C-alpha positions, 0 to 999 in steps of 0.5 A: 530681734536677736543678739549674737556673736561671731568672729569677724574681719572688718572689711571697711569702715566709714564715719557716720554722724558725729561719732558713729561708724558704718562698718562692713564685717565678714564673719566666720558663721555670719558672712558679710554684715553691714552694721553701725557702731555707735560712738565708736569714734569717741576717744574713750569708746570701748569699740575704739581700735577694735573695729578698724579696717582689717582688724579681726575681733569677736564681735557682738551684734544686735539685729533689730527690725531695720536691715542695719545691725548694731555692734554692741561689743568687740574683743580684739583678736588681732589688729595686724598693726604691722600691715598698716606700717607697710604700704605694699602690705596694706594695699594688698590687705585693702584689695583682698578686703574689697574683693571679699566685699564685692564677691559675697552677698550679705549674710552669705556664709563662707567659712572657707573665705573667712579662713583664707582672708584671716590667713592672708592677713596673718601672713602679711602681718608676719612679714611673709612675701607680700606679693606671693601672699596676696596673689595666692589669697586673691586667686583662692578667693576667686576660686571659692566664689566659683570664678577660677578656671581649670588651671591644669587642663586646656579648655579646648583639647582637655589635655594637661597643660604642658607647653607654653606660653598659654592663654587665659580667657576672662569671659568664660574662664579657661586656660588654653595650652600653647597648641590650642591658643589663638594664632592672633591676639583675641580680646579678653584673653591674656597670654602668660608664660608656662612658668607663671601658670605653674606659679598660679597652680602652686598658689591655688593649692596652698593650704591657708596657713601656708600662704606666703610661701614663695615670692613672685619676682621679675616676669612671673610677678609682672604677668601674675599681678597683671593677670590677677588685676584684669581677671578680678576686675572682669569678674567683678564688672568694675575696678575697686579703687584699692585695685588701682592703688595696689597696681600703683604701689606694687608695679607701676609698669604693669597697667591692666588693660581694659 
């Protein structure tokens, strides 16, 4: 049994019993943690508003004999209130939170993941381009988890990708240049323009504090958003509800095919 503190982002929260909340947190040092916040939904609770979804707080927890930890205190660092006021921004925030929740096991620490997630929420809250922010953070999180293909070299000839269109393979992540891609469309492979690949290369290389520099529009937005939704869903083995909501809000005309 032990008490500890950590800087944490709330990935999700749901009502439990009369006034409690069950929360999923992602901490800088602790990784993903499931916890109960007793009395958090009482109007005058000291936890009220400090452990709501997509908030960032310094959280105190108590680890007892059960697998579920208890939130004992929380000091709000940033509530990201402006995200909640914009449908596109909150849809990206929810999708990124679900991605982190799905990709990491409990207590699997990843400071890099925490940094990208907080930086993405800050960028969304500051009004930086939502699609560019979300796609950059989404691809970087997949990369930290080990799912990102080599975007710079062809998976077959191993030369730098300098012509297009290119193919992105989902099952064994790889990029195939215009010379090496299949003559016919193959299941589990998605074709994108060379310009879209260059955008992905740029977003993946951004330092977290520079997330949101560069927006996605037109064909690049359509291709990169559709690719990210399908690629992430393939790696997760399922499609979180937030992904479908994001697709509806961001690009109703971009329907990730099964």
